[in-house]
C-alpha positions, 0 to 999 in steps of 0.5 A: 823583451819576449826572451827576458820573460821566458828566461824569468819563467825558466828561473821561476821554475828552476827555483820551485823545482830545487826548493821541492827537492830540498824539502823546504817547510812551506814558511820557508818556501814563501819567504823565499818565493816573496824574497825573489820578488822583491829581489826581481823588483828592486835588485835585478837591475843592478845583479841582473835576474839570474843574481849573477852579477851585471858586470855591463852596468858599472856606474861612478860612486864617490869618484870610483866604478862598481860593478855589482857582484854575482849574489850566488857566489857569496860563499866563495867570498865570504865563506858560508853564507847565513841570512843574517850576514846577507841581511847586514848587507842588505841593510847598508850595515856591513860597512857602517855607511851606504856609500857602496853605490848599494842603496841602504835598503833599511832606510828604503824600505823604512820610508814606505811609512809602513815602519820598521817591522815591515821594514825588517820583514823585506829585507829578511825575505830578500836574505832569505831568497840571496841565501837559497840561491847559494851553493846548498852546502853554503848555507847555514841553517837559521833556526 
């Protein structure tokens, strides 16, 4: 447990240093930080604390085995990655239904009783964080 905490603290410092070096504005930095907190709370158990996937964790979905992917390498799989592209996957809309083994986070956040705006904001923050952990030259700036 102690080593896990040290790894998370190191990852937080690395993210902060990278964000500072890339000169993000305050609102983007806040969204990335809040997205990281959401990621650690909701996603790290499957995708790993460093977002590099969790090959050791496989589970059955409709009779098949799914291994959570490395989220830091989405650009190598999907080309350039925008926060909107990522958010579509987080929502569960990329496949039109939630049967891939990953929860439809739009539905999960919407059932919190805080409404659709809250759900959308949480997904946007998660997407900003996942976009941030991609290589800088593969991110698509969104205005």
